[in-house]
C-alpha positions in Angstrom: 111.4 113.7 107.2 108.1 114.3 105.4 107.0 117.9 104.8 103.5 118.7 106.0 101.0 121.4 105.5 98.0 122.3 107.6 94.6 122.4 105.7 91.4 123.3 107.6 87.9 123.6 106.4 84.3 123.4 107.4 82.1 120.6 106.0 78.6 121.5 105.2 76.1 118.9 106.5 74.5 117.5 103.3 72.1 115.2 105.1 71.2 113.4 108.3 70.2 109.8 108.2 69.5 106.7 110.2 71.9 104.6 108.2 74.9 105.7 106.0 76.4 103.0 103.8 79.9 103.7 102.5 80.7 101.9 99.3 78.3 101.0 96.5 79.7 97.6 95.4 77.9 94.3 95.8 77.8 94.4 99.6 77.0 98.1 99.7 74.0 98.6 97.4 72.4 95.5 98.9 73.0 96.8 102.4 71.4 100.2 101.4 68.3 98.5 100.0 68.0 96.3 103.0 68.3 99.2 105.4 65.8 101.4 103.5 63.2 98.6 103.1 63.5 98.0 106.9 62.3 101.5 107.5 65.6 103.4 107.9 66.3 106.7 106.2 69.3 105.6 104.3 72.1 107.1 102.2 74.9 105.5 100.2 78.3 106.9 99.2 80.2 105.7 96.1 83.3 107.0 94.6 82.2 106.2 91.0 79.3 107.5 89.0 77.6 104.0 89.1 77.1 101.2 91.5 78.5 97.6 91.4 82.1 98.1 92.6 84.2 95.1 91.5 81.4 93.7 89.4 81.2 96.9 87.2 84.3 99.0 87.8 86.4 95.8 88.1 84.4 93.9 85.4 84.8 90.8 87.7 82.7 88.1 86.1 80.9 85.8 86.9 79.1 86.5 90.2 79.9 83.5 92.4 78.2 81.5 94.1 74.5 81.4 94.7 73.7 77.6 94.5 75.6 74.8 96.0 74.8 71.0 96.2 71.6 71.8 94.5 70.5 74.3 97.2 70.2 78.1 97.3 72.9 79.6 99.5 72.4 83.3 98.9 68.8 84.6 98.7 66.6 87.5 99.6 67.4 90.9 98.0 70.6 89.6 96.4 68.6 86.9 94.5 65.9 89.4 93.7 68.5 91.6 92.0 69.7 88.6 90.0 66.1 87.8 89.0 65.4 91.3 87.9 68.7 91.7 86.1 67.8 88.4 84.2 64.4 89.8 83.3 66.1 92.7 81.8 68.2 90.4 79.6 71.4 91.3 81.7 72.0 88.0 83.5 72.5 84.4 82.9 72.3 81.9 85.9 74.7 79.1 85.1 73.0 76.2 86.8 73.6 73.8 88.6 76.2 75.9 90.4 74.5 79.3 90.3 77.4 81.5 89.1 75.9 84.4 87.2 77.2 85.9 84.0 76.1 89.5 83.4 76.1 92.6 81.2 78.0 95.3 83.0 75.8 98.2 81.9 72.6 96.5 82.8 74.0 95.6 86.2 74.6 99.3 86.8 71.1 100.2 85.7 69.3 97.5 87.7 71.2 98.2 90.9 70.6 101.9 90.5 66.8 101.3 89.9 66.6 99.0 93.1 68.4 101.5 95.3 66.3 104.5 94.2 63.0 102.5 94.4 63.9 101.7 98.0 64.2 105.5 98.7 67.9 105.7 99.3 69.7 109.0 98.8 72.7 108.4 96.5 76.0 110.3 96.8 77.9 109.2 93.7 81.3 110.7 92.6 82.0 111.1 96.3 85.1 109.9 98.0 85.1 109.1 101.7 87.7 111.2 103.5 87.2 110.7 107.1 84.7 110.5 110.1 83.9 112.0 113.4 83.7 110.0 116.6 82.0 110.9 119.9 83.6 110.1 123.4 81.6 106.9 123.7 83.3 105.5 120.5 80.3 106.0 118.2 80.6 107.7 114.8 78.2 110.6 114.3 79.3 111.8 110.9 81.3 110.8 107.8 83.1 113.3 105.6 83.0 113.0 101.8 84.8 115.0 99.0 83.1 115.7 95.7 82.6 118.7 93.3 80.6 120.5 96.0 83.7 120.4 98.2 83.9 118.6 101.6 80.5 117.6 103.0 79.4 115.7 106.1 76.6 113.0 106.4 75.3 112.5 109.8 74.0 109.2 110.8 72.8 106.9 113.7 74.5 103.8 112.2 77.1 103.4 109.6 78.0 100.4 107.4 81.5 100.1 105.9 81.2 98.3 102.6 84.3 100.0 101.0 86.0 96.7 100.5 89.2 98.3 101.9 87.7 99.0 105.4 88.3 102.7 104.8 85.6 103.9 107.3 86.8 101.4 109.9 90.4 102.6 109.4 89.4 106.2 109.7 87.5 105.4 112.9 90.6 103.6 114.4 89.3 100.0 114.3 92.0 97.4 114.8 92.8 95.4 111.7 93.9 91.8 111.2 97.6 91.5 111.6 99.7 90.9 108.4 100.4 87.2 107.8 103.5 85.7 106.4 102.4 85.3 102.8 101.9 88.5 100.7 98.4 89.8 99.8 96.7 88.1 96.9 97.6 89.8 93.6 95.6 92.5 91.7 94.2 91.8 88.3 92.9 94.0 85.5 90.0 92.4 83.5 89.7 93.2 79.9 87.0 92.5 77.3 87.7 91.3 73.8 85.4 91.4 70.8 85.6 89.3 67.6 86.3 86.1 69.5 85.0 82.8 68.0 83.0 81.7 71.0 81.3 78.8 69.2 84.0 76.3 69.4 83.9 73.4 71.9 86.8 74.8 73.8 85.4 78.3 74.2 81.8 77.1 75.0 83.3 75.1 77.8 85.5 77.9 79.0 83.0 80.8 79.0 80.3 79.0 81.0 81.3 78.6 84.6 78.7 76.0 85.6 80.5 73.0 87.0 80.7 72.5 90.8 84.0 71.3 92.0 85.8 72.3 88.9 88.3 75.2 88.4 86.9 76.8 85.3 90.1 78.2 83.8 90.9 77.3 80.2 93.4 74.5 80.4 94.3 74.2 76.8 95.1 77.9 76.5 96.9 77.8 79.9 99.3 75.0 78.8 100.0 76.7 75.5 100.9 80.0 77.2 103.1 78.3 79.9 105.0 76.6 77.0 105.5 79.9 75.2 106.1 82.0 78.4 109.9 82.3 78.1 110.0 82.5 74.3 107.4 85.3 74.1 108.2 87.1 77.4 104.8 86.5 78.8 104.5 88.0 82.2 103.2 86.1 85.3 99.5 85.2 84.7 96.5 83.5 86.3 94.1 81.2 84.6 93.1 82.3 82.0 89.5 82.6 82.8 87.2 83.6 80.0 83.5 84.5 80.6 80.5 85.4 78.6 78.9 88.8 78.9 75.7 87.6 77.0 76.7 89.1 73.7 78.0 87.0 70.7 81.8 87.2 70.1 82.6 89.1 73.3 84.4 87.6 76.3 86.0 88.9 79.4 89.5 87.8 80.2 90.9 87.3 83.7 94.6 86.6 83.5 96.7 89.7 84.3 98.5 89.6 87.7 100.7 91.7 89.8 101.5 92.3 93.4 100.4 95.6 94.9 98.8 97.3 97.7 95.5 98.9 96.8 95.3 100.8 100.0 98.6 102.7 99.1 98.1 105.3 96.4 101.5 105.2 94.9 101.8 101.4 94.9 98.2 101.1 93.4 99.1 103.6 90.7 102.2 101.7 89.7 100.4 98.4 89.8 97.6 99.7 87.6 100.1 100.9 85.0 101.8 97.5 84.9 98.4 95.7 84.6 97.4 98.0 81.6 100.6 97.0 79.8 100.0 93.3 80.7 96.4 93.5 79.4 97.4 94.6 75.9 100.3 92.2 75.8 98.0 89.3 76.8 95.4 90.3 74.2 98.1 90.3 71.5 99.5 86.9 72.6 95.9 85.5 72.4 95.3 87.0 69.0 98.5 85.5 67.7 98.6 82.2 69.3 95.0 80.9 69.8 92.8 80.2 66.8 89.6 81.4 68.5 91.2 84.8 69.1 92.7 85.5 65.6 90.1 88.2 64.8 89.8 89.6 68.3 90.4 93.2 69.5 90.4 95.0 72.8 86.9 96.5 73.6 87.6 97.9 77.0 89.6 97.4 80.2 88.1 97.5 83.7 87.9 101.1 85.2 90.2 100.0 88.0 92.1 96.8 88.8 90.3 94.0 90.5 91.3 93.9 94.2 91.2 90.5 95.9 92.6 91.4 99.3 93.4 94.5 101.5 92.4 95.3 105.1 90.1 93.2 107.3 88.8 94.3 110.6 89.6 92.5 113.9 86.0 92.0 114.9 84.3 90.6 117.9 84.8 87.3 116.3 87.2 86.2 113.6 86.1 83.4 111.3 88.7 80.7 111.3 89.6 78.7 108.1 89.2 75.4 109.7 85.7 76.2 111.0 84.8 77.6 107.7 85.9 74.5 105.7 84.0 72.1 107.9 80.8 74.4 107.8 80.7 75.0 111.5 77.3 76.5 112.3 77.4 79.6 114.5 74.4 80.5 116.7 74.4 83.9 115.1 74.9 82.9 111.5 73.5 85.6 109.2 74.8 84.4 105.8 76.4 81.5 103.8 79.4 81.1 101.7 80.1 78.5 99.0 83.0 79.7 96.9 86.1 77.5 97.2 89.1 78.6 99.3 90.8 80.4 96.5 94.2 81.9 97.0 95.9 83.4 94.1 99.8 83.5 94.4 101.3 86.9 93.7 104.8 86.0 92.6 104.1 83.1 90.1 101.4 81.6 88.0 99.9 79.5 90.7 96.6 79.3 92.5 95.8 77.2 95.6 92.2 76.1 95.6 90.1 73.9 98.0 86.5 73.1 97.3 84.0 73.1 100.1 82.0 69.9 100.9 79.1 72.0 102.4 78.4 75.7 102.3 79.9 77.6 105.2 78.3 79.9 107.7 79.1 83.5 108.6 78.5 84.8 112.2 77.0 88.3 112.9 79.9 88.8 115.3 82.3 89.0 112.3 80.6 92.2 111.1 81.1 94.3 114.2 84.2 95.6 116.1 84.7 95.9 119.9 84.2 99.4 121.2 82.3 100.7 118.1 78.6 100.8 119.0 77.2 101.9 115.7 79.5 100.5 113.0 79.0 97.4 110.9 81.1 96.2 108.1 80.2 93.9 105.2 81.8 92.5 102.1 85.6 91.6 102.0 86.6 93.7 105.0 84.8 91.5 107.6 86.7 89.7 110.3 88.2 86.5 109.0 91.6 84.9 108.8 93.4 84.5 105.5 92.0 81.1 104.7 88.3 81.8 105.3 88.7 85.2 103.7 89.8 83.5 100.5 86.3 82.2 100.0 84.3 85.0 101.7 85.7 87.8 99.4 83.5 86.9 96.4 80.5 88.9 95.2 77.5 86.7 96.1 78.8 86.2 99.7 79.4 89.9 99.9 75.9 90.6 98.9 74.7 88.2 101.7 76.7 89.9 104.3 75.7 93.3 103.0 72.0 92.3 103.3 72.6 91.2 107.0 74.4 94.5 107.8 71.7 96.6 106.3 68.9 94.9 108.3 71.1 95.0 111.5 71.8 98.7 111.1 68.1 99.5 110.7 67.2 97.4 113.7 69.9 99.1 115.7 68.4 102.5 114.9 64.8 101.5 115.5 65.6 99.9 118.8 67.8 102.7 120.0 70.5 100.1 120.9 74.0 99.4 119.8 74.9 96.8 117.1 76.4 94.8 120.0 73.1 94.6 121.8 71.0 93.3 118.9 69.4 89.9 119.5 71.0 87.7 116.9 68.0 85.3 116.8 65.7 88.2 116.1 68.1 89.3 113.3 68.1 85.9 111.8 64.3 85.8 111.8 64.1 89.2 110.1 66.6 88.0 107.5 64.7 84.8 106.9 61.5 86.8 106.5 63.0 88.5 103.4 64.4 85.3 101.9 67.9 85.3 103.2 69.6 81.9 103.7 71.2 81.9 107.2 
């Protein structure tokens, strides 16, 4: 039996807003900008001291996918961000596919500038710890923890962009039921300096610009699989190498372990395993691959990259077979073009299916029954395991975040629930700011 202790405290109201966005990752900061530009008084809550989520704290490169079959599939504020980051020297659009390599620090700066320019109040270094619901099911405040103690942010509408559906869980939203297969594994990215990036093999590996091709480095993968037992190499993915726009520096995506990022103890244990793996893999690359003979570890990601945790059970759940055949919903508010990409947790495998056409994402997958002022965006939206394996990537998260931000502002301005919004009007508003729906 678990021991418990009672802790009770009052939370000072730090601010009252139209829209409160929880989570400052790719979905969250775009949602906050979209809501604020739509005329809503907006706040954003982020656990780190910077924005970007998996892009910056997780060092997940590149940002995938903005262009498919020669056409733009994610536009609006998300593409404006890429354009501005490129003008700062912090992004490279890898055409024709439209994956985006980027500089982590300039990403932090560009996203911060755009959020502040939009007039959003930022609550960084703040951890979401709960919410308060009214009898009609609506949320009227979220609770955050930071150096000021426990604080409350009041709001008319809330957007969960935490990735792990933290706000939705605190509010009691039903989640997708567990499926037979385990969740996709965690990975810790690391950056290496001193790499010879000028060889033919590395030039092909670090530029993820080919549609319909898995951009992992096959020559290195084959070598490591041959040496796996001899050198005691742990389970790995890829490897995928990516440029960060600076000579001799690459990010490496190859570490892999099972773990539940929504369980503190499990996530802690997994992070420790991944840190050991990162240094092991860096040493193996240095010893066994010519291009890495002078390499050294520059940095590891602030936290492990999380591919999969909770997803809400929304008004509508996107089904894999609909997603793959690009079924067009009447309330489509964003597109997705990344392949169905399922990493296997207990071996070196990856199941990947490329799309013939970009898929569609319905507004109904961002809202939950019985929650009149809550939207979700990013990887906690309502989708089955197959569709989710494509929807979870950053560009698509930006697209759904943009839609959620505009919808939240519209709900506040109209004095109506998120369920009562006219989806055609929402689509028109999104198209007016350049979104592809």
